[in-house]
Z-matrix of the N, CA and C atoms (Angstrom, degrees):
N
C 1 1.437
C 2 1.517 1 108.97
N 3 1.321 2 115.34 1 162.77
C 4 1.459 3 121.19 2 178.79
C 5 1.522 4 108.70 3 -121.34
N 6 1.348 5 117.00 4 109.26
C 7 1.464 6 119.06 5 177.20
C 8 1.529 7 110.33 6 -79.26
N 9 1.331 8 115.66 7 155.69
C 10 1.468 9 119.84 8 177.95
C 11 1.519 10 109.42 9 -147.82
N 12 1.331 11 114.96 10 163.21
C 13 1.465 12 121.98 11 176.43
C 14 1.518 13 107.64 12 -137.31
N 15 1.327 14 115.87 13 134.87
C 16 1.469 15 121.00 14 179.29
C 17 1.524 16 108.52 15 -129.89
N 18 1.331 17 115.15 16 136.22
C 19 1.457 18 119.54 17 177.28
C 20 1.520 19 108.58 18 -95.79
N 21 1.303 20 116.22 19 148.90
C 22 1.460 21 121.48 20 179.14
C 23 1.508 22 108.36 21 -136.44
N 24 1.318 23 115.79 22 -102.48
C 25 1.460 24 120.62 23 176.78
C 26 1.530 25 108.65 24 -64.38
N 27 1.324 26 118.22 25 151.93
C 28 1.465 27 120.56 26 179.88
C 29 1.532 28 111.68 27 -53.60
N 30 1.332 29 115.33 28 131.29
C 31 1.451 30 121.22 29 177.96
C 32 1.509 31 115.70 30 78.18
N 33 1.325 32 118.37 31 6.39
C 34 1.467 33 122.10 32 -177.57
C 35 1.535 34 110.29 33 -117.85
N 36 1.330 35 115.94 34 140.66
C 37 1.462 36 122.43 35 177.64
C 38 1.521 37 108.45 36 -132.10
N 39 1.330 38 116.07 37 136.79
C 40 1.455 39 121.36 38 173.74
C 41 1.522 40 108.02 39 -108.23
N 42 1.335 41 115.56 40 116.60
C 43 1.461 42 121.97 41 176.22
C 44 1.521 43 107.69 42 -92.10
N 45 1.327 44 116.03 43 140.91
C 46 1.464 45 121.66 44 179.95
C 47 1.520 46 108.35 45 -146.59
N 48 1.324 47 116.44 46 170.31
C 49 1.460 48 121.87 47 176.38
C 50 1.524 49 108.49 48 -149.39
N 51 1.303 50 114.70 49 143.01
C 52 1.464 51 121.97 50 177.71
C 53 1.520 52 108.50 51 -123.54
N 54 1.331 53 117.48 52 144.14
C 55 1.468 54 118.69 53 176.29
C 56 1.521 55 110.17 54 -64.68
N 57 1.307 56 115.81 55 151.91
C 58 1.459 57 121.72 56 179.63
C 59 1.522 58 109.98 57 -66.34
N 60 1.314 59 116.45 58 138.01
C 61 1.462 60 121.32 59 177.50
C 62 1.524 61 111.16 60 -82.10
N 63 1.338 62 117.23 61 -13.42
C 64 1.464 63 120.04 62 -174.86
C 65 1.520 64 113.45 63 -100.52
N 66 1.329 65 117.61 64 -7.43
C 67 1.457 66 120.59 65 -178.39
C 68 1.523 67 109.04 66 -119.41
N 69 1.307 68 116.30 67 136.10
C 70 1.469 69 119.93 68 177.30
C 71 1.521 70 108.54 69 -65.55
N 72 1.326 71 116.68 70 124.44
C 73 1.456 72 122.13 71 -178.15
C 74 1.523 73 109.02 72 -99.54
N 75 1.312 74 116.18 73 133.17
C 76 1.458 75 121.18 74 171.37
C 77 1.521 76 106.62 75 -118.09
N 78 1.303 77 117.76 76 167.74
C 79 1.461 78 119.94 77 -179.84
C 80 1.524 79 110.96 78 -62.58
N 81 1.335 80 118.69 79 -22.65
C 82 1.456 81 121.01 80 179.64
C 83 1.516 82 112.38 81 -74.90
N 84 1.329 83 118.84 82 -17.40
C 85 1.453 84 122.13 83 -179.41
C 86 1.520 85 112.57 84 -85.31
N 87 1.285 86 118.75 85 -9.88
C 88 1.452 87 122.65 86 -171.64
C 89 1.532 88 109.99 87 -92.21
N 90 1.327 89 116.39 88 102.75
C 91 1.457 90 121.57 89 -178.69
C 92 1.523 91 109.53 90 -129.63
N 93 1.328 92 116.29 91 155.37
C 94 1.457 93 121.26 92 -178.25
C 95 1.528 94 111.14 93 -59.58
N 96 1.341 95 115.61 94 150.39
C 97 1.456 96 122.45 95 -179.71
C 98 1.526 97 108.61 96 -117.18
N 99 1.316 98 116.35 97 126.44
C 100 1.455 99 121.93 98 176.50
C 101 1.530 100 108.15 99 -93.63
N 102 1.342 101 117.26 100 129.44
C 103 1.462 102 122.12 101 178.22
C 104 1.530 103 107.98 102 -116.49
N 105 1.324 104 115.61 103 118.31
C 106 1.460 105 122.15 104 175.04
C 107 1.524 106 107.52 105 -104.23
N 108 1.322 107 117.22 106 132.17
C 109 1.464 108 121.00 107 -178.47
C 110 1.524 109 110.75 108 -132.45
N 111 1.326 110 115.46 109 155.36
C 112 1.458 111 122.23 110 175.52
C 113 1.519 112 109.05 111 -145.29
N 114 1.326 113 115.45 112 132.79
C 115 1.455 114 121.81 113 174.92
C 116 1.530 115 106.56 114 -88.53
N 117 1.328 116 116.91 115 111.28
C 118 1.464 117 121.09 116 -177.18
C 119 1.527 118 112.20 117 -70.67
N 120 1.314 119 117.59 118 -19.39
C 121 1.461 120 121.60 119 179.95
C 122 1.523 121 111.47 120 -79.95
N 123 1.333 122 117.00 121 -42.81
C 124 1.466 123 120.95 122 -174.92
C 125 1.526 124 113.54 123 -105.58
N 126 1.329 125 117.28 124 -18.80
C 127 1.458 126 121.01 125 -176.42
C 128 1.525 127 113.72 126 87.90
N 129 1.330 128 117.64 127 -6.30
C 130 1.468 129 120.77 128 178.52
C 131 1.529 130 109.27 129 -62.40
N 132 1.333 131 116.09 130 145.41
C 133 1.457 132 120.38 131 -179.56
C 134 1.522 133 109.23 132 -147.94
N 135 1.327 134 115.30 133 159.85
C 136 1.457 135 119.35 134 178.67
C 137 1.511 136 112.01 135 -170.90
N 138 1.311 137 114.80 136 176.53
C 139 1.461 138 123.09 137 178.04
C 140 1.514 139 108.17 138 -135.72
N 141 1.319 140 116.19 139 140.44
C 142 1.457 141 121.50 140 173.71
C 143 1.524 142 107.63 141 -137.15
N 144 1.311 143 116.78 142 163.77
C 145 1.463 144 121.51 143 -178.89
C 146 1.523 145 109.42 144 -121.98
N 147 1.314 146 115.22 145 130.99
C 148 1.465 147 121.50 146 171.69
C 149 1.525 148 105.23 147 -92.71
N 150 1.313 149 115.55 148 105.89
C 151 1.461 150 119.08 149 -175.39
C 152 1.525 151 111.18 150 -78.25
N 153 1.326 152 114.39 151 134.83
C 154 1.459 153 120.91 152 177.63
C 155 1.522 154 109.27 153 -74.09
N 156 1.311 155 115.58 154 133.40
C 157 1.469 156 121.56 155 176.10
C 158 1.522 157 107.11 156 -101.75
N 159 1.307 158 115.45 157 106.93
C 160 1.458 159 120.11 158 -178.63
C 161 1.519 160 109.98 159 -93.66
N 162 1.311 161 117.27 160 148.82
C 163 1.473 162 119.50 161 176.54
C 164 1.522 163 110.18 162 -59.98
N 165 1.316 164 115.76 163 144.14
C 166 1.466 165 120.19 164 177.30
C 167 1.524 166 111.48 165 -114.61
N 168 1.326 167 116.81 166 -17.32
C 169 1.463 168 120.69 167 -179.32
C 170 1.527 169 109.02 168 -106.10
N 171 1.324 170 116.13 169 99.37
C 172 1.458 171 120.88 170 179.84
C 173 1.531 172 111.92 171 -97.29
N 174 1.347 173 117.12 172 13.61
C 175 1.457 174 120.67 173 -179.14
C 176 1.530 175 111.98 174 -81.21
N 177 1.315 176 116.71 175 -7.46
C 178 1.466 177 121.41 176 178.94
C 179 1.521 178 108.52 177 -134.84
N 180 1.327 179 117.68 178 163.05
C 181 1.470 180 119.46 179 176.49
C 182 1.534 181 110.13 180 -61.05
N 183 1.321 182 115.59 181 142.82
C 184 1.463 183 121.22 182 -178.94
C 185 1.522 184 107.77 183 -100.70
N 186 1.331 185 115.91 184 122.83
C 187 1.464 186 119.72 185 179.90
C 188 1.531 187 109.14 186 -72.90
N 189 1.339 188 117.22 187 154.92
C 190 1.468 189 120.44 188 -177.90
C 191 1.529 190 113.92 189 -55.62
N 192 1.335 191 118.18 190 -34.95
C 193 1.463 192 119.10 191 -178.12
C 194 1.530 193 112.97 192 -76.67
N 195 1.323 194 117.81 193 -7.88
C 196 1.463 195 121.53 194 177.13
C 197 1.532 196 112.53 195 -99.64
N 198 1.318 197 117.37 196 -7.87
C 199 1.460 198 120.21 197 -172.25
C 200 1.512 199 113.49 198 -70.81
N 201 1.292 200 118.11 199 -39.31
C 202 1.453 201 120.12 200 -176.22
C 203 1.525 202 109.06 201 -149.41
N 204 1.321 203 115.29 202 106.74
C 205 1.459 204 120.84 203 176.83
C 206 1.522 205 107.41 204 -128.35
N 207 1.319 206 115.77 205 160.28
C 208 1.457 207 120.66 206 -177.55
C 209 1.523 208 110.35 207 -127.61
N 210 1.333 209 115.40 208 144.07
C 211 1.451 210 121.24 209 175.33
C 212 1.519 211 108.10 210 -80.09
N 213 1.340 212 119.59 211 118.48
C 214 1.466 213 121.01 212 177.50
C 215 1.530 214 110.25 213 -63.60
N 216 1.316 215 116.46 214 155.91
C 217 1.464 216 121.92 215 178.82
C 218 1.525 217 108.68 216 -130.68
N 219 1.337 218 116.41 217 126.92
C 220 1.461 219 121.73 218 177.87
C 221 1.519 220 108.56 219 -103.53
N 222 1.329 221 115.91 220 128.76
C 223 1.457 222 121.33 221 -178.39
C 224 1.526 223 110.60 222 -129.52
N 225 1.321 224 115.17 223 153.62
C 226 1.457 225 121.48 224 175.90
C 227 1.517 226 109.86 225 -91.52
N 228 1.324 227 116.72 226 97.98
C 229 1.461 228 121.78 227 -179.42
C 230 1.524 229 111.48 228 -88.82
N 231 1.329 230 116.85 229 -18.70
C 232 1.456 231 120.93 230 -171.20
C 233 1.517 232 109.13 231 83.62
N 234 1.310 233 116.48 232 164.13
C 235 1.466 234 121.14 233 179.92
C 236 1.521 235 110.04 234 -78.91
N 237 1.331 236 115.94 235 147.20
C 238 1.460 237 122.08 236 178.48
C 239 1.505 238 111.46 237 136.58
N 240 1.327 239 116.29 238 -171.22
C 241 1.465 240 121.88 239 178.44
C 242 1.522 241 108.13 240 -83.12
N 243 1.339 242 116.06 241 124.53
C 244 1.465 243 121.87 242 -176.89
C 245 1.526 244 109.03 243 -116.81
N 246 1.330 245 115.24 244 138.95
C 247 1.465 246 121.04 245 171.29
C 248 1.529 247 107.18 246 -114.47
N 249 1.321 248 115.95 247 151.17
C 250 1.465 249 119.92 248 -179.19
C 251 1.515 250 109.76 249 -148.47
N 252 1.332 251 115.26 250 148.50
C 253 1.459 252 121.83 251 172.09
C 254 1.522 253 108.01 252 -124.10
N 255 1.312 254 116.03 253 145.07
C 256 1.462 255 122.22 254 176.64
C 257 1.522 256 107.18 255 -121.07
N 258 1.337 257 115.98 256 128.14
C 259 1.458 258 120.43 257 -174.28
C 260 1.530 259 109.58 258 -148.16
N 261 1.310 260 117.12 259 135.58
C 262 1.465 261 119.91 260 178.24
C 263 1.515 262 112.18 261 -87.01
N 264 1.310 263 118.19 262 -21.98
C 265 1.461 264 120.78 263 -176.74
C 266 1.520 265 113.16 264 -85.39
N 267 1.326 266 118.78 265 -11.77
C 268 1.462 267 121.59 266 -176.73
C 269 1.522 268 112.38 267 -87.15
N 270 1.322 269 118.27 268 -16.92
C 271 1.456 270 121.28 269 -176.66
C 272 1.530 271 110.84 270 -71.34
N 273 1.323 272 116.21 271 141.24
C 274 1.462 273 120.72 272 177.68
C 275 1.518 274 109.02 273 -65.17
N 276 1.307 275 115.71 274 126.96
C 277 1.461 276 120.48 275 -175.97
C 278 1.524 277 111.32 276 -82.86
N 279 1.332 278 117.01 277 148.85
C 280 1.471 279 120.46 278 173.46
C 281 1.526 280 109.66 279 -72.37
N 282 1.308 281 117.69 280 174.84
C 283 1.474 282 119.76 281 176.50
C 284 1.527 283 110.91 282 -53.69
N 285 1.325 284 116.43 283 151.33
C 286 1.470 285 121.68 284 -175.45
C 287 1.515 286 112.59 285 -53.03
N 288 1.334 287 118.42 286 -34.68
C 289 1.459 288 120.61 287 -177.41
C 290 1.530 289 112.48 288 -69.78
N 291 1.342 290 117.85 289 -19.10
C 292 1.466 291 121.94 290 -178.70
C 293 1.521 292 113.28 291 -104.38
N 294 1.322 293 118.52 292 1.08
C 295 1.464 294 121.31 293 -175.28
C 296 1.514 295 112.12 294 -78.38
N 297 1.327 296 113.69 295 145.79
C 298 1.452 297 121.52 296 169.05
C 299 1.520 298 105.85 297 -95.57
N 300 1.314 299 118.71 298 148.58
C 301 1.472 300 119.24 299 176.79
C 302 1.527 301 110.14 300 -58.78
N 303 1.323 302 116.03 301 143.69
C 304 1.463 303 120.38 302 179.50
C 305 1.517 304 110.33 303 -109.88
N 306 1.321 305 114.75 304 147.36
C 307 1.452 306 121.19 305 175.93
C 308 1.522 307 107.46 306 -112.91
N 309 1.344 308 118.48 307 149.91
C 310 1.463 309 119.65 308 179.23
C 311 1.527 310 110.81 309 -64.41
N 312 1.321 311 116.01 310 135.59
C 313 1.463 312 121.52 311 179.31
C 314 1.518 313 108.01 312 -138.19
N 315 1.323 314 117.18 313 136.46
C 316 1.458 315 120.49 314 175.26
C 317 1.521 316 109.15 315 -78.77
N 318 1.339 317 118.28 316 135.89
C 319 1.456 318 120.14 317 179.16
C 320 1.520 319 111.07 318 -67.66
N 321 1.340 320 115.40 319 152.76
C 322 1.462 321 121.58 320 176.32
C 323 1.523 322 109.99 321 -102.55
N 324 1.322 323 116.92 322 157.70
C 325 1.459 324 122.33 323 -177.87
C 326 1.520 325 108.93 324 -142.34
N 327 1.326 326 117.54 325 144.37
C 328 1.452 327 120.24 326 175.63
C 329 1.522 328 111.04 327 -158.71
N 330 1.313 329 115.40 328 161.39
C 331 1.458 330 121.56 329 174.56
C 332 1.525 331 108.12 330 -135.89
N 333 1.335 332 116.36 331 147.09
C 334 1.458 333 120.39 332 -176.71
C 335 1.524 334 109.84 333 -163.38
N 336 1.349 335 116.17 334 151.54
C 337 1.459 336 119.55 335 176.82
C 338 1.519 337 110.60 336 -83.18
N 339 1.323 338 116.67 337 141.29
C 340 1.455 339 122.07 338 177.02
C 341 1.527 340 107.26 339 -115.66
N 342 1.338 341 117.34 340 124.12
C 343 1.465 342 119.45 341 -178.39
C 344 1.532 343 111.94 342 -67.57
């Protein structure tokens, strides 16, 4: 997947993720993404989760763009230089009976100014 961050209103960031266009996605690959962020200017920090939206209607063929989507999350980071990491292994897992199989994923990292 490819995580991203977009700034909008002052001090606000919307984190999102899109499935990779180069890897075949199955419903088993779609897992929640934990985003940890820190504002280096103010010291504020937090964590949010981009929840995976899995198909619920398996009575018809599932198109590739429906296989793995994520709910964006908007957070108040405050203005300044922000760093963030995106990781699938850091998110708190549901009970074992509700878990989807996980695949190893390297965490992503980025830094960006927030107005």
